[in-house]
C-alpha positions as CSV (number, residue, x, y, z in Angstrom):
1,M,-66.6,-17.5,-52.1
2,D,-66.5,-21.5,-52.5
3,K,-65.4,-24.0,-49.3
4,K,-62.1,-25.0,-51.5
5,R,-60.8,-21.0,-51.8
6,I,-61.3,-20.4,-48.2
7,I,-59.4,-23.7,-47.4
8,G,-56.7,-22.8,-49.4
9,I,-56.4,-19.1,-48.1
10,I,-56.0,-20.6,-44.5
11,I,-53.5,-22.9,-45.1
12,F,-51.3,-20.3,-47.1
13,I,-51.9,-17.8,-44.0
14,V,-50.6,-20.9,-41.6
15,F,-47.6,-21.9,-43.9
16,I,-46.3,-17.9,-43.8
17,V,-46.9,-18.1,-40.0
18,V,-44.6,-21.0,-39.9
19,F,-41.8,-20.1,-42.6
20,G,-41.9,-16.9,-40.4
21,Y,-41.5,-18.7,-37.1
22,I,-38.5,-20.7,-38.8
23,I,-37.0,-17.7,-40.1
24,Y,-36.7,-16.0,-36.9
25,R,-35.4,-19.3,-35.3
26,I,-32.2,-19.7,-37.5
27,F,-31.2,-15.7,-37.7
28,F,-33.0,-13.6,-35.2
29,R,-33.2,-15.4,-31.9
30,S,-30.8,-14.4,-29.0
31,P,-28.9,-17.2,-28.0
32,N,-29.9,-17.1,-24.4
33,Q,-33.8,-16.4,-24.2
34,T,-34.1,-20.6,-24.1
35,G,-32.2,-23.7,-23.8
36,D,-29.4,-23.9,-22.0
37,T,-27.7,-21.0,-20.6
38,T,-24.3,-22.2,-18.8
39,G,-21.2,-22.7,-20.4
40,I,-18.4,-24.6,-18.8
41,N,-17.7,-24.4,-15.2
42,G,-21.2,-22.7,-15.3
43,S,-20.3,-19.5,-16.8
44,I,-23.1,-17.6,-18.8
45,S,-22.5,-18.8,-22.5
46,G,-23.8,-16.3,-25.6
47,Q,-23.5,-12.5,-25.2
48,F,-22.0,-10.4,-22.1
49,P,-24.4,-8.6,-20.1
50,G,-24.3,-4.6,-20.7
51,S,-23.3,-2.5,-18.2
52,Q,-26.8,-0.8,-17.4
53,N,-25.9,2.5,-18.6
54,G,-27.5,2.4,-21.8
55,N,-24.2,3.9,-23.3
56,G,-23.4,-0.1,-24.8
57,T,-19.6,-0.5,-22.5
58,L,-19.0,-2.7,-20.0
59,G,-17.1,-1.3,-17.3
60,G,-16.6,1.3,-19.2
61,L,-14.8,-0.5,-21.9
62,P,-16.5,-1.2,-26.0
63,T,-18.0,-4.7,-25.4
64,S,-17.6,-5.1,-28.9
65,G,-14.8,-7.4,-30.2
66,N,-12.9,-10.4,-28.5
67,L,-11.7,-10.3,-25.3
68,P,-7.6,-11.8,-24.6
69,V,-7.6,-15.5,-23.5
70,S,-5.1,-16.9,-21.1
71,D,-3.8,-20.5,-21.4
72,T,-3.1,-21.0,-18.1
73,A,-6.4,-19.6,-16.2
74,T,-8.2,-21.0,-13.8
75,P,-11.6,-20.5,-12.4
76,S,-10.3,-19.4,-8.8
77,E,-8.2,-16.8,-10.3
78,D,-9.4,-13.2,-11.4
79,F,-9.8,-11.8,-14.9
80,F,-7.9,-8.5,-15.6
81,V,-9.2,-6.4,-18.2
82,P,-6.8,-3.2,-18.8
83,S,-7.7,-0.3,-18.5
84,D,-6.7,3.3,-18.4
85,F,-9.1,3.2,-15.1
86,P,-7.4,0.6,-13.0
87,T,-10.1,-1.0,-10.3
88,V,-9.5,-0.4,-6.9
89,R,-9.9,-3.9,-4.9
90,E,-11.0,-4.3,-1.1
91,I,-8.8,-7.1,0.3
92,T,-10.6,-6.4,3.8
93,L,-13.2,-4.3,4.7
94,D,-11.9,-4.4,8.6
95,P,-9.8,-2.0,10.4
96,V,-6.1,-3.6,10.0
97,K,-3.2,-2.6,11.3
98,G,1.1,-3.5,10.5
99,T,0.4,-3.9,7.1
100,T,3.6,-4.7,5.3
101,V,5.0,-6.9,2.0
102,G,7.6,-9.6,2.7
103,A,10.9,-10.4,1.2
104,N,8.8,-13.0,-1.1
105,G,6.1,-9.8,-2.3
106,G,3.3,-11.3,0.3
107,V,1.3,-9.2,1.8
108,K,0.7,-9.6,6.2
109,Y,-1.6,-7.6,8.3
110,Y,-3.3,-7.0,11.4
111,N,-6.9,-7.6,11.7
112,Q,-8.3,-5.5,14.5
113,T,-11.9,-7.2,14.1
114,D,-10.6,-10.5,15.2
115,G,-7.5,-10.2,16.4
116,K,-5.6,-12.5,13.9
117,F,-2.9,-11.8,11.6
118,Y,-3.5,-12.8,8.1
119,G,-1.6,-13.1,4.8
120,V,-2.5,-12.2,1.4
121,D,-1.6,-14.7,-1.8
122,S,-1.4,-14.0,-5.1
123,F,-4.9,-14.2,-6.2
124,G,-5.9,-11.3,-3.4
125,N,-7.2,-13.9,-0.7
126,A,-6.8,-13.8,2.7
127,K,-4.9,-16.9,4.3
128,L,-4.6,-16.9,8.6
129,L,-0.9,-17.1,9.6
130,T,-1.7,-18.3,12.9
131,E,-4.6,-19.5,14.8
132,E,-3.6,-17.5,17.6
133,V,-5.6,-14.5,18.8
134,F,-3.7,-11.1,19.9
135,Y,-6.5,-9.1,21.5
136,N,-5.8,-5.3,21.4
137,V,-2.5,-4.8,19.0
138,Q,-1.7,-1.0,19.0
139,N,1.3,-1.6,16.6
140,V,3.1,-4.3,15.0
141,V,6.7,-4.0,13.4
142,W,7.4,-6.5,10.8
143,S,11.4,-8.5,10.4
144,P,11.8,-7.5,6.2
145,T,12.8,-11.6,5.1
146,K,11.5,-13.9,8.1
147,N,7.9,-14.2,9.6
148,E,8.1,-12.5,12.3
149,S,7.1,-9.2,14.4
150,I,7.4,-7.3,17.4
151,I,3.7,-6.8,18.5
152,E,3.2,-3.8,20.6
153,Y,0.3,-3.3,23.2
154,P,-1.4,-0.4,24.6
155,D,0.0,-0.9,28.2
156,G,3.5,-0.9,27.0
157,A,3.3,-4.5,26.5
158,N,6.0,-6.1,23.8
159,I,6.6,-9.5,22.5
160,Y,8.5,-11.0,19.6
161,Y,6.5,-13.7,18.4
162,N,7.3,-15.9,15.4
163,F,4.6,-17.2,12.8
164,D,6.7,-19.9,11.7
165,T,7.9,-21.7,14.8
166,K,5.2,-20.0,17.2
167,K,8.0,-18.8,19.4
168,Q,6.8,-16.1,21.7
169,V,9.0,-13.6,24.1
170,T,8.3,-10.8,26.3
171,L,10.7,-7.8,25.7
172,P,11.0,-5.1,28.3
173,K,7.9,-2.7,28.7
174,H,10.4,0.5,28.5
175,W,11.5,-0.3,25.0
176,E,9.5,1.5,21.6
177,N,9.9,2.8,18.2
178,F,11.6,-1.0,17.1
179,S,13.1,-1.7,13.9
180,F,14.4,-5.0,12.3
181,S,18.0,-4.4,10.8
182,E,17.8,-5.8,6.9
183,N,19.7,-8.6,7.6
184,V,16.8,-9.7,10.6
185,E,19.7,-10.3,12.9
186,K,18.8,-7.8,15.2
187,I,16.1,-5.3,16.2
188,A,16.8,-1.6,17.4
189,A,14.5,0.5,19.7
190,K,14.6,3.5,22.0
191,S,15.2,2.2,25.8
192,V,13.3,5.0,27.9
193,A,13.5,4.6,31.3
194,L,12.4,7.5,34.0
195,S,15.5,8.9,34.1
196,A,16.7,10.8,31.1
197,E,20.4,9.4,31.9
198,N,19.1,5.9,31.5
199,R,17.8,6.4,28.4
200,W,19.4,4.8,25.0
201,L,19.1,4.0,21.5
202,V,19.5,0.1,22.1
203,V,20.4,-2.8,19.7
204,S,19.9,-6.2,20.5
205,N,18.5,-10.0,18.9
206,P,15.2,-9.9,18.3
207,D,14.4,-12.0,21.5
208,G,15.7,-9.3,23.3
209,T,19.1,-11.1,24.2
210,D,22.9,-9.4,23.6
211,V,21.5,-5.7,24.4
212,Q,24.0,-3.1,23.1
213,L,24.2,0.9,24.2
214,V,24.4,2.9,21.0
215,E,23.6,6.6,21.9
216,A,22.4,7.7,24.9
217,L,19.3,9.5,24.4
218,G,18.7,12.0,27.3
219,N,15.7,14.6,26.8
220,N,15.9,14.0,23.2
221,A,13.9,10.7,22.9
222,D,11.0,12.1,21.3
223,K,13.2,13.6,18.7
224,V,14.7,10.2,17.5
225,T,12.8,8.0,15.6
226,V,14.4,4.6,15.0
227,D,14.3,3.6,11.4
228,W,17.1,0.9,9.8
229,S,18.6,1.5,6.7
230,P,18.5,-1.4,4.1
231,N,22.0,-0.9,3.9
232,N,22.5,-1.2,7.4
233,Q,24.8,2.1,7.9
234,V,22.1,3.8,9.7
235,V,19.9,2.7,12.4
236,A,18.0,6.0,13.3
237,L,17.3,9.8,12.4
238,A,17.5,12.6,15.1
239,Q,16.2,16.1,15.0
240,T,18.5,17.1,17.1
241,G,20.8,19.5,14.6
242,E,21.5,22.9,14.8
243,A,18.3,25.1,13.6
244,L,19.2,26.8,10.4
245,G,16.7,30.1,10.3
246,A,12.8,29.6,10.8
247,N,12.9,26.9,7.6
248,R,16.2,24.7,8.2
249,Q,17.0,22.4,10.4
250,D,19.7,19.6,10.4
251,I,18.8,15.7,10.7
252,H,21.5,13.4,12.1
253,L,22.1,10.2,10.8
254,V,23.3,7.7,13.7
255,G,25.3,4.7,12.6
256,I,25.4,1.5,14.4
257,N,29.1,1.6,15.4
258,G,29.1,5.6,15.7
259,E,29.9,6.7,12.4
260,N,30.4,10.7,11.9
261,F,27.8,10.7,8.7
262,S,27.2,13.9,7.6
263,P,23.6,15.8,8.5
264,L,20.8,16.0,5.9
265,T,20.0,19.7,5.9
266,V,16.2,20.0,5.2
267,E,14.2,22.6,3.9
268,G,11.4,23.3,6.6
269,R,9.8,21.3,10.1
270,G,7.4,18.4,10.5
271,F,10.4,16.0,9.0
272,E,9.1,12.6,8.0
273,S,10.8,10.1,5.6
274,I,11.3,6.5,4.3
275,W,14.1,5.0,2.7
276,S,15.0,4.1,-0.9
277,P,15.3,-0.2,-1.6
278,E,18.5,-0.1,-1.3
279,G,19.2,2.5,1.2
280,K,21.4,4.7,-1.3
281,K,18.6,7.5,-1.1
282,I,16.2,8.8,1.6
283,L,13.0,10.8,0.6
284,Y,11.2,13.0,3.0
285,S,8.5,15.7,3.5
286,V,9.0,18.9,5.3
287,Y,7.0,22.0,5.2
288,N,7.8,25.6,5.4
289,S,6.6,29.0,4.8
290,R,7.5,29.0,1.3
291,N,4.8,26.4,0.5
292,N,2.2,27.9,2.6
293,F,3.4,25.5,5.6
294,N,2.2,22.4,3.6
295,P,4.5,19.4,3.2
296,E,6.5,19.1,0.2
297,L,8.5,16.0,-0.9
298,W,12.1,16.1,-1.4
299,I,14.9,13.4,-2.0
300,A,18.8,13.2,-1.1
301,N,21.7,10.8,-1.2
302,A,22.1,9.0,2.1
303,E,24.6,6.7,1.4
304,G,28.5,6.9,3.1
305,T,30.5,9.9,2.3
306,T,27.4,11.0,0.2
307,A,25.1,11.5,2.7
308,G,23.2,14.7,2.4
309,T,24.1,15.1,-1.2
310,G,21.9,15.9,-3.9
311,R,18.8,16.5,-2.3
312,K,16.1,18.4,-4.7
313,S,12.3,19.1,-4.6
314,L,10.1,16.6,-6.1
315,G,7.6,19.3,-6.4
316,L,4.6,17.4,-5.2
317,S,2.8,18.6,-2.0
318,T,1.8,15.2,0.1
319,W,3.9,13.5,3.2
320,A,6.7,10.7,2.6
321,Q,3.9,8.1,4.6
322,K,1.9,8.3,1.6
323,C,5.0,7.0,-0.7
324,A,6.7,3.7,-1.9
325,F,9.4,3.1,-3.9
326,Q,9.1,0.6,-6.7
327,S,13.1,0.7,-7.7
328,E,15.8,3.3,-6.9
329,R,14.8,5.3,-9.1
330,I,10.7,4.7,-9.3
331,L,8.6,5.7,-6.8
332,Y,4.5,5.9,-6.3
333,C,2.9,8.7,-3.9
334,A,-0.7,9.8,-3.5
335,V,-1.1,13.5,-3.8
336,P,-4.0,15.3,-2.3
337,S,-5.4,17.1,-5.3
338,D,-6.0,20.4,-3.3
339,L,-4.6,21.8,0.4
340,Q,-5.5,24.2,2.5
341,R,-2.8,26.5,4.2
342,G,-1.3,25.0,7.3
343,T,-1.5,21.2,6.6
344,G,1.8,20.6,7.4
345,F,0.7,21.7,11.4
346,A,-2.7,20.0,10.6
347,P,-2.9,16.8,8.1
348,D,-6.6,16.1,9.5
349,L,-7.3,19.2,7.1
350,A,-7.2,17.3,4.2
351,N,-8.9,13.8,5.4
352,N,-11.7,15.3,3.2
353,T,-9.7,15.9,0.2
354,Q,-9.1,12.9,-2.8
355,D,-6.1,11.6,-2.9
356,V,-4.1,11.6,-7.0
357,F,-1.8,8.6,-7.9
358,Y,1.6,9.3,-9.5
359,R,4.4,7.5,-10.7
360,I,7.4,9.3,-10.6
361,D,10.8,9.1,-12.1
362,I,13.1,10.6,-9.6
363,E,16.3,10.8,-11.8
364,S,14.5,12.8,-14.7
365,G,11.7,14.3,-12.8
366,S,8.6,13.0,-14.9
367,R,5.6,11.8,-13.8
368,T,2.7,10.1,-15.1
369,Q,-1.0,10.1,-12.9
370,L,-3.0,6.9,-12.4
371,T,-6.5,7.4,-12.3
372,V,-8.5,5.0,-10.4
373,D,-12.3,4.8,-9.7
374,A,-12.9,5.2,-6.4
375,F,-12.6,8.2,-3.6
376,H,-9.4,7.9,-1.0
377,V,-7.8,9.5,1.3
378,V,-4.4,7.4,1.6
379,Q,-2.9,6.9,5.1
380,S,0.3,4.6,4.2
381,M,1.3,2.7,0.9
382,F,3.6,0.0,-0.2
383,L,4.4,-2.0,-3.0
384,G,3.7,-5.9,-3.4
385,D,3.7,-9.0,-5.7
386,D,7.5,-7.7,-7.7
387,G,5.8,-4.1,-8.0
388,K,2.8,-5.1,-9.5
389,N,0.0,-4.0,-7.0
390,I,-0.1,-0.6,-4.6
391,Y,-1.3,-1.6,-1.1
392,F,-2.8,0.9,0.7
393,T,-4.8,1.9,4.0
394,D,-6.9,4.9,4.1
395,K,-7.4,7.7,6.5
396,V,-11.0,7.5,6.8
397,Q,-12.3,4.4,5.8
398,P,-11.4,1.1,7.6
399,G,-9.6,-1.9,5.3
400,L,-6.8,-2.6,3.3
401,Y,-7.0,-1.7,-0.6
402,S,-4.7,-2.9,-3.8
403,L,-4.0,-1.1,-7.2
404,P,-3.3,-2.7,-10.2
405,L,-0.3,-1.4,-12.1
């Protein structure tokens, strides 16, 4: 083979290699292999990363197609992709107490780790309500419309604290079980003196002035729960009614002015309850032998002359404290997936049982299950952010969590 022919073959091979590389660069190269890999605000440009589970999905959603774009989104906002499996968000993993939602939909709580109070903004970020530290708080009762609370301590000490004005007032040690009126002009409490004849249900200003005696408690203080209704008609619930057999009893609704409301007849024991947003209805749970002594949810009217009427079972075995109203008609509840017989007597038997979240229409009786992506045993829950999120605490895990609706 002559020299010119060899040189020609070499030039042809080089041409093929170079041409192939150019074709690869133009048509087949992945955009994140070389060059600048960041887009606006430092985000990764090009393809979204895979879920690393080998099935071509991102967080359970198909990675193909276009994601929706918000004209108002900012880098600090959370980007939410609607899904059949809403993600439970951890607001804080520190142990908390006194969780509540204020009149503006904002969430507030006490952090047991650092002894401080926090509010949660619309992006789910915790912000200090005050720099002051409150050590070893046992319970917190919040005003429904103002930034103030009653703070209770294990030794019986109680203080009223206004987070806006920083006003702090000491309340009597023998007062307990506080509740604010809906207009927040008054508080109610049980004044539990040493002698039974001096034990009273009392009402006063939030700072403890202008005390009024409402009802004598006598030896029944432990049967009375102070819980001011949103319509300001009822100030407490008393399990002092006549027993109507083994599985029934009357619950008395105690009015602020001695009103004689009709009693609420309930089908069981272990009564606990929450008010609907306007106080027209009351949701409660009781247990009885018919339901294997497990808690059962009921709803009843609770306003004026209709109190105690219209009661019906919702057909769900859970406790009222695991529920929260969105409106007079719509309710959300966490329901244990399985219950052993007798959990009404011993609620801790359900501590290892996952809760299932339901949306319930109390008028039609229909309910929809919300499938979540985590194991939780709900202790208490409420709705915030104008009904956009469920907030809850867990019985076996510390912290405060939210679930988008």
